[in-house]
C-alpha positions as CSV (number, residue, x, y, z in Angstrom):
1,X,28.6,-28.0,11.1
2,X,25.9,-26.0,12.8
3,X,22.0,-27.2,12.5
4,X,20.8,-23.8,13.8
5,X,18.6,-22.0,11.4
6,X,19.0,-18.7,13.6
7,X,21.3,-16.7,15.3
8,X,21.5,-13.8,18.0
9,X,21.1,-10.4,16.0
10,X,24.4,-8.6,16.4
11,X,23.4,-4.5,15.2
12,X,26.6,-3.7,12.3
13,X,26.8,0.1,14.0
14,X,27.7,1.3,17.4
15,X,25.3,3.8,18.7
16,X,26.8,5.6,21.4
17,X,24.4,5.5,24.9
18,X,22.0,3.1,22.6
19,X,20.2,0.4,24.7
20,X,19.5,-3.3,24.0
21,X,16.0,-4.0,22.5
22,X,13.8,-5.2,25.7
23,X,13.4,-9.2,24.2
24,X,15.9,-10.7,23.0
25,X,16.1,-10.3,18.8
26,X,17.4,-13.1,16.6
27,X,18.4,-13.1,12.4
28,X,18.6,-16.0,10.1
29,X,22.1,-17.3,9.4
30,X,21.9,-16.6,6.3
31,X,20.9,-12.7,6.4
32,X,23.8,-12.6,9.0
33,X,26.5,-13.6,6.7
34,X,25.7,-10.0,5.6
35,X,27.1,-7.7,6.3
36,X,25.4,-4.1,5.6
37,X,27.4,-1.0,4.5
38,X,28.5,1.3,6.6
39,X,26.1,4.3,6.8
40,X,28.0,7.7,6.4
41,X,25.0,10.2,7.2
42,X,24.1,11.0,10.9
43,X,20.4,11.5,11.8
44,X,19.3,14.7,13.4
45,X,17.4,13.7,16.5
46,X,16.7,14.9,20.1
47,X,18.8,14.3,22.5
48,X,16.0,12.7,24.8
49,X,15.4,9.9,22.2
50,X,18.3,7.8,23.6
51,X,19.1,9.5,27.0
52,X,15.1,8.3,28.2
53,X,15.6,5.2,26.2
54,X,12.9,6.1,23.5
55,X,14.3,3.6,21.3
56,X,16.5,0.5,21.3
57,X,20.0,0.3,19.1
58,X,18.3,-2.0,16.2
59,X,15.6,0.4,16.2
60,X,18.1,3.0,15.9
61,X,20.3,1.3,13.3
62,X,17.1,0.4,11.1
63,X,16.5,4.1,11.4
64,X,20.0,5.2,10.3
65,X,19.9,2.8,7.7
66,X,16.7,4.1,6.2
67,X,18.1,7.8,5.9
68,X,21.7,6.5,4.2
69,X,19.1,5.1,1.7
70,X,17.6,8.0,1.5
71,X,20.4,10.2,0.9
72,X,20.7,8.9,-2.3
73,X,19.3,9.3,-6.2
74,X,18.6,6.2,-8.4
75,X,21.2,5.9,-10.9
76,X,18.7,5.9,-13.6
77,X,16.1,8.6,-14.9
78,X,12.7,7.8,-15.2
79,X,9.5,9.2,-16.6
80,X,5.7,8.5,-16.0
81,X,4.4,7.4,-19.3
82,X,0.5,7.6,-20.8
83,X,-0.2,4.2,-18.7
84,X,0.9,5.9,-16.0
85,X,3.7,2.8,-15.6
86,X,7.2,4.3,-14.6
87,X,9.7,4.2,-17.7
88,X,13.3,4.7,-18.5
89,X,13.9,8.1,-19.2
90,X,16.5,8.2,-22.9
91,X,18.8,11.8,-22.3
92,X,17.2,14.1,-24.3
93,X,13.8,13.3,-22.3
94,X,12.7,16.9,-20.9
95,X,10.2,15.1,-18.5
96,X,13.0,12.3,-17.2
97,X,13.8,12.3,-13.1
98,X,16.0,10.9,-10.6
99,X,13.6,9.2,-7.8
100,X,15.1,8.9,-4.5
101,X,16.2,5.6,-3.5
102,X,14.1,3.7,-1.2
103,X,14.4,1.5,2.0
104,X,12.6,-1.5,3.1
105,X,11.9,-2.3,6.9
106,X,11.0,-6.4,7.2
107,X,11.6,-5.9,11.0
108,X,9.4,-8.8,12.2
109,X,6.0,-8.3,14.9
110,X,7.2,-6.9,18.1
111,X,10.5,-5.0,16.9
112,X,8.1,-1.8,17.0
113,X,8.0,-0.6,13.2
114,X,5.5,1.8,14.3
115,X,8.1,3.1,16.6
116,X,10.4,3.2,13.5
117,X,8.5,5.4,11.2
118,X,7.7,8.3,14.2
119,X,11.4,8.3,14.1
120,X,12.1,8.7,10.5
121,X,9.0,11.6,10.6
122,X,10.8,13.2,13.5
123,X,14.4,13.0,11.9
124,X,12.7,14.8,8.9
125,X,10.8,17.3,11.3
126,X,13.9,18.4,12.9
127,X,15.3,18.7,9.4
128,X,12.4,21.1,8.7
129,X,11.0,18.9,7.0
130,X,7.5,19.3,8.4
131,X,5.0,17.6,6.2
132,X,4.5,13.6,6.4
133,X,2.3,10.7,4.8
134,X,2.1,7.6,7.1
135,X,-0.1,5.2,5.7
136,X,-1.5,2.6,7.3
137,X,-3.9,-0.8,7.2
138,X,-7.6,1.2,8.6
139,X,-8.2,3.7,11.0
140,X,-8.2,1.6,13.9
141,X,-4.4,2.1,13.8
142,X,-4.7,6.1,14.1
143,X,-4.8,6.0,18.0
144,X,-1.9,3.7,17.8
145,X,0.0,5.7,15.4
146,X,-0.8,9.1,17.4
147,X,0.4,7.0,20.5
148,X,4.0,6.3,18.9
149,X,4.3,10.2,17.6
150,X,3.9,11.5,21.5
151,X,6.3,9.1,22.6
152,X,8.7,10.4,20.9
153,X,8.1,13.8,21.7
154,X,5.3,15.1,19.4
155,X,1.8,15.9,19.7
156,X,-0.8,13.7,19.0
157,X,-3.0,16.2,17.2
158,X,-0.1,17.1,15.1
159,X,-1.6,13.2,13.2
160,X,-4.4,13.8,10.6
161,X,-6.4,11.7,9.0
162,X,-7.0,12.0,4.9
163,X,-10.6,11.4,6.2
164,X,-11.4,14.3,7.3
165,X,-10.8,16.4,4.4
166,X,-13.5,15.7,2.2
167,X,-12.3,14.6,-1.4
168,X,-13.2,17.9,-3.6
169,X,-11.6,20.2,-1.3
170,X,-7.9,21.0,-0.9
171,X,-6.3,19.4,2.3
172,X,-5.8,23.2,4.6
173,X,-3.3,22.0,7.0
174,X,0.6,23.9,6.9
175,X,2.2,21.1,8.1
176,X,1.5,17.9,10.3
177,X,1.6,14.1,9.6
178,X,-1.5,12.8,7.1
179,X,-2.9,9.5,8.2
180,X,-3.9,8.0,5.1
181,X,-6.0,4.2,5.1
182,X,-5.2,2.3,2.0
183,X,-9.3,1.7,1.7
184,X,-8.9,5.9,1.1
185,X,-6.0,6.2,-0.8
186,X,-7.4,3.9,-3.4
187,X,-10.3,6.6,-4.0
188,X,-10.9,7.6,-7.9
189,X,-11.7,10.7,-9.3
190,X,-15.2,11.4,-9.3
191,X,-17.1,14.5,-11.2
192,X,-15.3,17.0,-9.6
193,X,-13.5,15.6,-7.3
194,X,-10.1,14.6,-7.4
195,X,-9.0,11.2,-6.8
196,X,-7.4,10.9,-3.2
197,X,-4.0,10.1,-4.9
198,X,-4.0,13.5,-6.6
199,X,-5.3,15.0,-3.5
200,X,-2.3,14.6,-1.7
201,X,0.2,14.7,-3.9
202,X,-1.0,18.5,-4.6
203,X,-0.4,19.7,-0.6
204,X,2.5,17.8,-0.7
205,X,4.0,19.2,-3.8
206,X,5.7,16.9,-6.9
207,X,9.0,18.5,-5.3
208,X,8.4,17.5,-2.1
209,X,11.3,16.0,-0.2
210,X,9.6,14.4,3.0
211,X,8.8,11.1,4.3
212,X,6.3,9.0,3.0
213,X,5.8,6.0,5.0
214,X,3.9,2.5,3.6
215,X,3.4,0.3,6.5
216,X,1.8,-2.9,5.9
217,X,3.4,-2.2,2.9
218,X,2.3,-5.7,1.8
219,X,-0.7,-4.3,1.7
220,X,0.1,-3.3,-2.0
221,X,1.6,-6.9,-3.0
222,X,-0.6,-6.9,-6.3
223,X,0.1,-3.9,-7.7
224,X,1.2,-5.1,-11.5
225,X,-1.3,-8.1,-11.8
226,X,-0.6,-11.5,-12.1
227,X,-0.9,-14.4,-14.3
228,X,-2.8,-17.8,-12.8
229,X,-4.6,-20.9,-13.7
230,X,-7.9,-18.8,-14.0
231,X,-6.0,-16.2,-16.4
232,X,-4.7,-12.2,-16.1
233,X,-5.8,-10.8,-13.2
234,X,-5.4,-7.0,-12.8
235,X,-3.7,-4.9,-10.2
236,X,-5.6,-4.3,-7.1
237,X,-6.4,-0.2,-6.7
238,X,-4.7,0.2,-3.4
239,X,-1.6,-1.3,-4.9
240,X,-1.6,1.0,-8.1
241,X,-2.7,3.7,-5.8
242,X,0.3,3.5,-3.8
243,X,2.7,2.9,-6.4
244,X,1.5,6.3,-8.3
245,X,1.4,8.0,-5.2
246,X,5.3,7.4,-4.6
247,X,5.7,8.1,-8.6
248,X,4.7,11.2,-8.6
249,X,6.7,12.2,-5.5
250,X,9.8,11.7,-7.2
251,X,12.4,13.3,-4.2
252,X,9.8,11.6,-1.5
253,X,12.0,9.3,1.2
254,X,10.0,6.4,1.1
255,X,10.0,3.3,3.6
256,X,8.7,0.4,3.1
257,X,7.5,-1.6,6.5
258,X,6.2,-5.0,6.4
259,X,6.7,-8.3,8.4
260,X,5.6,-10.2,5.5
261,X,6.6,-8.0,2.6
262,X,6.2,-10.6,0.0
263,X,4.8,-14.1,-0.1
264,X,5.6,-14.3,-3.6
265,X,8.2,-12.5,-6.2
266,X,4.8,-10.9,-7.9
267,X,3.8,-9.3,-4.8
268,X,7.2,-6.8,-4.9
269,X,5.3,-5.3,-8.0
270,X,5.3,-2.3,-5.2
271,X,9.1,-2.3,-4.6
272,X,9.7,0.4,-7.2
273,X,11.9,2.8,-4.8
274,X,14.4,-0.4,-4.0
275,X,15.7,-0.1,-7.5
276,X,15.6,-3.9,-8.4
277,X,14.5,-3.2,-11.8
278,X,15.0,0.0,-14.0
279,X,18.5,0.5,-12.9
280,X,22.2,-0.2,-13.3
281,X,22.1,-1.3,-10.2
282,X,20.5,-4.7,-11.0
283,X,20.1,-6.8,-13.8
284,X,16.2,-6.6,-14.9
285,X,15.3,-4.2,-17.6
286,X,11.3,-4.3,-16.1
287,X,9.3,-5.3,-13.4
288,X,8.2,-8.1,-16.0
289,X,11.4,-9.2,-16.8
290,X,12.7,-8.9,-12.7
291,X,9.5,-10.7,-11.9
292,X,10.0,-13.6,-14.0
293,X,13.4,-14.2,-13.5
294,X,13.4,-14.4,-10.0
295,X,9.7,-17.1,-10.1
296,X,12.0,-19.3,-12.6
297,X,14.8,-19.2,-10.0
298,X,12.1,-20.7,-6.6
299,X,12.6,-19.9,-3.1
300,X,16.1,-19.4,-3.5
301,X,15.9,-16.4,-5.7
302,X,13.7,-14.7,-3.1
303,X,16.1,-15.3,-0.2
304,X,19.3,-13.7,-3.1
305,X,16.9,-10.7,-3.3
306,X,16.6,-10.5,0.6
307,X,20.4,-10.8,0.4
308,X,21.3,-8.6,-1.9
309,X,19.3,-6.0,-0.5
310,X,20.6,-6.1,2.7
311,X,24.6,-6.3,1.3
312,X,23.4,-2.8,-0.5
313,X,21.7,-1.3,2.6
314,X,18.1,-1.6,1.6
315,X,16.8,-4.4,3.8
316,X,16.6,-5.1,7.5
317,X,14.5,-8.0,8.8
318,X,15.6,-9.1,12.6
319,X,13.0,-11.0,14.8
320,X,12.0,-11.4,18.0
321,X,14.2,-14.9,19.9
322,X,12.2,-17.5,21.3
323,X,15.3,-18.5,23.0
324,X,14.2,-19.6,26.5
325,X,10.8,-19.4,25.5
326,X,8.9,-22.7,27.3
327,X,5.3,-23.8,25.7
328,X,2.8,-25.4,28.0
329,X,-0.3,-27.1,26.5
330,X,-2.9,-26.4,28.9
331,X,-5.7,-29.2,29.3
332,X,-9.5,-28.0,29.9
333,X,-11.5,-31.6,31.4
334,X,-14.7,-31.1,30.0
335,X,-17.5,-31.2,32.4
336,X,-20.7,-32.4,32.9
337,X,-23.0,-29.6,32.6
338,X,-21.0,-28.4,29.5
339,X,-20.7,-32.2,27.8
340,X,-24.5,-31.9,28.5
341,X,-25.3,-28.1,27.0
342,X,-23.1,-29.6,23.5
343,X,-25.5,-32.2,23.3
344,X,-28.3,-29.8,23.7
345,X,-27.2,-27.7,21.2
346,X,-26.2,-30.1,18.7
347,X,-29.4,-31.6,18.9
348,X,-31.5,-28.3,18.3
349,X,-29.0,-27.1,15.4
350,X,-30.2,-30.9,13.8
351,X,-33.4,-30.0,13.9
352,X,-33.0,-26.5,12.1
353,X,-31.1,-28.6,9.5
354,X,-34.4,-30.3,8.9
355,X,-36.6,-27.7,9.7
356,X,-34.6,-25.4,6.9
357,X,-34.7,-28.3,4.4
358,X,-38.7,-28.6,4.5
359,X,-39.0,-24.8,4.3
360,X,-36.8,-24.8,1.1
361,X,-39.1,-27.9,-0.2
362,X,-42.8,-25.3,0.7
363,X,-41.4,-22.3,-1.3
364,X,-40.5,-24.4,-4.2
365,X,-36.7,-24.6,-3.9
366,X,-36.5,-28.1,-3.8
367,X,-38.9,-30.9,-5.0
368,X,-40.5,-33.6,-2.5
369,X,-37.8,-36.0,-4.6
370,X,-35.0,-33.8,-3.6
371,X,-34.4,-31.7,-6.7
372,X,-32.9,-28.3,-6.0
373,X,-35.0,-25.6,-8.7
374,X,-32.9,-22.4,-7.6
375,X,-29.6,-23.9,-7.0
376,X,-28.3,-20.3,-6.2
377,X,-31.0,-19.6,-3.7
378,X,-30.4,-22.7,-1.7
379,X,-26.5,-22.5,-1.7
380,X,-27.2,-18.7,-0.4
381,X,-29.6,-20.3,2.5
382,X,-27.5,-22.9,3.3
383,X,-24.2,-20.8,3.5
384,X,-25.3,-18.4,6.1
385,X,-26.7,-21.6,8.3
386,X,-23.0,-23.2,7.8
387,X,-21.2,-20.3,8.7
388,X,-23.6,-19.5,12.0
389,X,-23.4,-22.9,12.4
390,X,-19.6,-23.1,12.9
391,X,-19.4,-19.7,14.6
392,X,-21.9,-21.1,17.2
393,X,-19.8,-23.8,18.2
394,X,-16.7,-21.8,17.8
395,X,-17.9,-19.9,20.6
396,X,-19.2,-22.4,23.0
397,X,-16.0,-24.1,22.7
398,X,-14.1,-20.8,23.6
399,X,-17.2,-19.9,26.6
400,X,-16.2,-23.7,27.7
401,X,-12.5,-23.3,27.9
402,X,-12.7,-20.1,29.9
403,X,-12.7,-20.8,33.1
404,X,-9.1,-22.9,32.9
405,X,-7.8,-20.3,31.1
406,X,-9.1,-17.2,33.7
407,X,-7.7,-19.8,36.6
408,X,-4.5,-20.5,34.6
409,X,-4.4,-16.2,34.2
410,X,-4.8,-15.5,38.1
411,X,-2.2,-17.8,38.9
412,X,0.5,-16.4,36.5
413,X,-0.5,-12.8,37.8
414,X,0.0,-13.6,41.2
415,X,3.6,-15.2,40.4
416,X,4.0,-11.6,39.0
417,X,4.3,-12.8,35.4
418,X,2.4,-10.8,32.7
419,X,-0.4,-12.7,30.5
420,X,-1.0,-11.4,27.0
421,X,-4.3,-13.1,25.9
422,X,-4.4,-13.4,21.7
423,X,-7.8,-13.1,20.4
424,X,-9.2,-14.2,17.1
425,X,-12.3,-12.6,17.0
426,X,-13.5,-9.9,19.1
427,X,-17.0,-10.0,18.7
428,X,-17.8,-6.4,18.6
429,X,-20.7,-6.9,16.1
430,X,-22.2,-9.3,18.4
431,X,-21.5,-6.5,21.6
432,X,-22.8,-3.8,19.1
433,X,-26.1,-6.2,19.1
434,X,-26.4,-7.2,22.2
435,X,-25.6,-3.4,23.9
436,X,-28.4,-1.5,21.2
437,X,-30.7,-4.1,23.4
438,X,-30.5,-2.3,26.9
439,X,-30.4,1.6,28.4
440,X,-27.7,3.8,27.8
441,X,-27.0,3.9,31.4
442,X,-26.3,0.3,31.9
443,X,-23.4,-0.3,29.1
444,X,-20.8,-0.1,32.0
445,X,-22.1,-3.3,33.8
446,X,-20.9,-6.2,31.6
447,X,-23.3,-8.3,33.6
448,X,-26.2,-6.3,31.9
449,X,-25.0,-7.3,28.2
450,X,-25.9,-10.8,27.2
451,X,-23.1,-12.1,24.7
452,X,-24.0,-16.2,25.4
453,X,-23.5,-18.4,22.1
454,X,-27.6,-19.3,22.2
455,X,-28.0,-15.8,20.8
456,X,-26.6,-16.6,17.7
457,X,-29.6,-19.5,18.0
458,X,-32.2,-17.3,18.2
459,X,-30.8,-15.5,15.1
460,X,-30.0,-18.3,12.7
461,X,-34.0,-18.4,12.5
462,X,-34.3,-14.5,10.8
463,X,-30.4,-14.7,9.2
464,X,-31.2,-18.5,7.1
465,X,-33.8,-17.5,5.6
466,X,-33.2,-13.7,4.4
467,X,-31.0,-13.8,1.8
468,X,-32.0,-11.9,-1.1
469,X,-31.7,-14.3,-3.2
470,X,-34.6,-16.1,-1.4
471,X,-38.7,-15.9,-1.8
472,X,-40.4,-13.5,0.4
473,X,-42.4,-16.1,1.1
474,X,-39.6,-17.9,2.7
475,X,-39.2,-16.2,5.8
476,X,-43.5,-16.4,6.1
477,X,-42.8,-20.0,5.6
478,X,-40.1,-20.4,8.2
479,X,-41.8,-18.8,10.8
480,X,-44.6,-21.3,10.1
481,X,-42.8,-24.3,10.5
482,X,-41.5,-22.7,13.7
């Protein structure tokens, strides 16, 4: 009996001329045991996509399965009730419409979900549906979207951010790709300004049949609200806005893309277009019924949903394989100089902590016996101090390890390897503060930009006692103590 958890990914479709993915791909044993139904559609793409290896066989298979799903309508007519929720329409209800079936791309990191979005849009573009919507996490991903679109033969100028259009004005664009962030999408109506959702629907038209892509779809996870130990929490604004956009465009070709589609069942509440509830294909009469039933089944319930979705051609979730990957822990030996610097800064923060207590007493937030007179103000000051201390020593640790890291990078580059460094924090805010203190003409000289961790030390005296909950006297008292 095999104890393997993952197995090499095997494409269910043989595509002439398609190249394998650049990296090895795997799939969980349980998902690999499920076969997708064979598709019948043939998406339209330029010949160069295969000839120039612009998409791997895995990406093309996902494209085909998504187009197959988009070629069908869900089996139950729906209408939008007054509360904005989708309801099953009775035969005599003229508002009832059959919504187009959606698709879920669950590819893990590194498999090119953005390239798949570009291919989906390109397929529709080639079939004369030249308006598309690309919903993504934030504005920083706009350039990535343009890069992917250009890679498959598009023009970067064809991707336009929604933020370029004022909320009280119509979107003036005869064709193109509208790039929308979840933060912008959730903007409600204000005065004479329509909501962003209504603005998009007016541009597309309610009968629009193009590609509506929700990248990082898990950000809509709390679309329905949920019950927890603190009571009921309402749905998130962006989750509600995302589902409203899809609901108001019944013919849209909806694709959800996320490597972490849902950590819990209630987070699938945005997946209306998969037909998991209120259809004849699945035995759940409502979204609430689906959530309750699957939650009662535990983790096995979520696995069952994933398998069922793949079995009907609505879901694929391969990931990069770690086959052949080797791990090495690099040890950095602390130098005497670094140890001395650490001790000095530790003493400095201890001094600040002591002086902070004195200041709190001098401005009346603590009595001489140590009793707090304003817990909210004290908590604000101490929170700022502790956060600054944590960031400071984290930066100090990173700086200490940098020489060893750089030496290993240089060694690997010499050996012909490619080096990738993961940055948990980019320090962008600190960089902007440092650059603001030097002349503009020196911005390209990294030696002139001071990123030393002790800059945080200098800022603490101003930050710890500048919170609005503290009396104005606190700053003067602090500087007297210094």
